[in-house]
N, C-alpha and C positions, 0 to 999 in steps of 0.2 A: 726616209730615216735620216738623211744627211742634214736636214734642217732641224732635227730634234735636239733640244737643249736639255741636258740632264740637270743643269742648274735651275732651269725654269720648272722642270718636273718637281724638284725638291721644293721650290718656292710655292708651287701649286699645292703640294701636299701640306706644307706649313700653313698656307693661307686657309685651306679648307678644314684643317684640323678642329678649330674652335666650333664650327657649326656642326661637326659630326659627333661632338661629345654627348649631346642628348641621345643620339642613336646608340652610341656605345653603352651608355647607362641603361637605356631601354632594352637593349639586347642582352645585357648580362644575364638576367634571369631567363629570358627566352632561349638564348643560345645554349646556356648550360642545361636548361630543361630538355632541349632537343638531344643534346649529347647523352644525358642520363637515360632518356627513353630509348635511344639507340643502343646504349650499353645493356639495357634490360632485355633486348631481343638478341644479344650476342655480338654486337658490332663494337669493336674497340675504338680508341681515339683516332687511329689512322683512317679507318673506314668512315667514321663520322665526318672527319675533315675532308676526305675525298668526296663523299656524297655532297657535302655543302659546297665544295669548290666546283663541282660539276653541275649541280642543280641551282644553288643560290636562290631558293624560293621557299622561305621559311614556312609559310602556310602549307604548301604542298608537301614539304619534307615531313612535317609533323603528321599530316593526314596520311602519308604513305607508310608510317611506322606500323600501324595495325595491319595494313595490307601485306607488308613484308613479313610480319610475324605469322600471318595466316598462310603464307606461301606466295612467292613472287609470280605475278601474272603480268607480263610485259604489256600485253594489249590493253588490259584494264587500266594499268598504270599510265600508259600513254594517253588514253582517252580522258581519264580523270585529270591528268596534268594539264592537258590542253584547255579543258573547261575551267579549271581552278585558276589558271594563269592567263586566261583569255584577256583579262583586263590590261595586261602588259601591252597589248596591241594599241590600246587607247593612250597608254603612257607614251609610247613611241610617237604617235601622231601629235601629241601635245608638245613634244620636245624637238620636232623637226627643225624649227627655226634656230633653237639654241645649239643644237648638235650638228648643224650643217657644215661647219668649218672645223671639225675636230679630228681630222686625220693626223697621225695614224692611230689615234686612240678610239676612233669610232666603233670598230668591232667589239672592243672590250666594254665600251660604254653601253652598247646595245645589249651585249650578253649579260651584263651585271645590273640591268635596269630593273630593280625590284621596287617594292612599295616605298621604303624609306629613302633610297637614293633618288627616286622620282620626286618625293615630297621636298627634298632638299634642292634638287635641280630647278624645280619650278619657282621657288621663292628666293633662292640665293643669287646674289649678284657678285661677279668676280671683282676683285679690287682693281683700282686703277693701275695701269702700267703692266698688268699681267694678262697674257692672252687667255681668253676664256677656256680654251681647250685644256690648258694645263690645270686650271682650277677645277673643272669638271672631272678630269681624270684623277686628280688628287682626292677629291671628295668621294668618288666611286671606289677607288682603290682602297681607301681607308675603311669604308663600310664593308667591303669584300673581305678584307683581312680580319676585321672584327668578328664577322659571322663565322668564318672558317676556324679562327682561333678559339672562339668561345665554344664551338661545337666539339672540338677536340678536348678542351678543358672539361666540359660537362661529362663527356664519356669517361675521361680519366677519373673524375670525382665519383662517378657512378660505380666504377670498379673498386673504389676504395671505401666509399660510404654506402651502406645499404639501408634503404628505408622505403616506405610505401609511397609509390609515385602516382597514386590516384589523384586526378584533378590537375596535374601539372600541365596538361595540354591546353589549359585555359590561358596560359601565359601569353600566347600570341594575341588572343582577343583583348587582353588587358593592354598590350602595347598599342594596338590600333586605337583604343579609347584614349590613351595618353596623347598620341599624335593628333587626334581630333581636338582634344582640349587645348593643345598648343596652338593649333590653327585658330580656335575660337577666341583666344586671348587677343588677337589682332582684330579690331572692329571692322577693318576693311575686308577681312576674310569671312565674316559672319553670313553675309547673303549667300555666298557659295556653300557654306556649311548647311544652311537651312535648305537650300535647293537640293543638295545631296541627300539629306534626310528625307525630304518630301518625295523625291523621285524614287528613292529606294523603297519607301513604304508603299507607294502607289504600285510599283512593280511587283512587290510582294503580294499585294492584294489581288492584282490582276492575273499574274502568272503563277502564283503559288511558291512554295518554299524551295522547290527543286531547281527551277530554271530562271529565277527572277534576276540573278546577278547580271547576266549579259544584257537584257533589256534595260536594266537600271543604268549600267555603264553607258550604253548607247544613248539613252535619254539625256544623261548628264553631259555627254560629249556634245550633243546637238545644242543643248541650251547654252553651254559655256562657249561654244563656237559662235553662236548667234549673238551672244552678249559679251563677246571678248573685249569690247572697248569700254564696257561698263562694269563688268564683274572683276 
């Protein structure tokens, strides 16, 4: 910790802020939706924020809401969380090189490695003159704060405004579609996008709707690893 520079931490946050703005706007509806749904089953803003701070996995958090409403089963929740978030293992493998010199931030970077921070970390390049670890930390910290804060805001709004919440859980799917379209805009990313769609569809056909995600991720990892110098 003695070599840690708080000035560089601030510079890293400042430099990373512009690229996190799309995530912030994308999460406004998703995070608030999650908070509203949490409020619907009796969890106030502090609980919603605590759950987000400890879990930080939007898809599983939203999937867990009906399970919590039906009665908390820790074993079932653990198993489902593992399989839903198994893709994070592949995220970590893809970022081994970028995150190799990120101490003392590495534990937090690993802990907060979700879909959107991963998407940013893969494509973002630190500005010249700033150590990469400060940039990656700033980027991850901002996304973490966004999600936790929006979760609490959603729960607060849900306690003030009452309305029919049917269909709100589709918000996360919509966010993934937006992130995909952002990647598609860059012509250089399109081969990877096509490969991702093709491998996923093939896995869906071969393995069925229940367990296709892990084979699809494994297939994409192998293809991208073999073609890492071309894709």
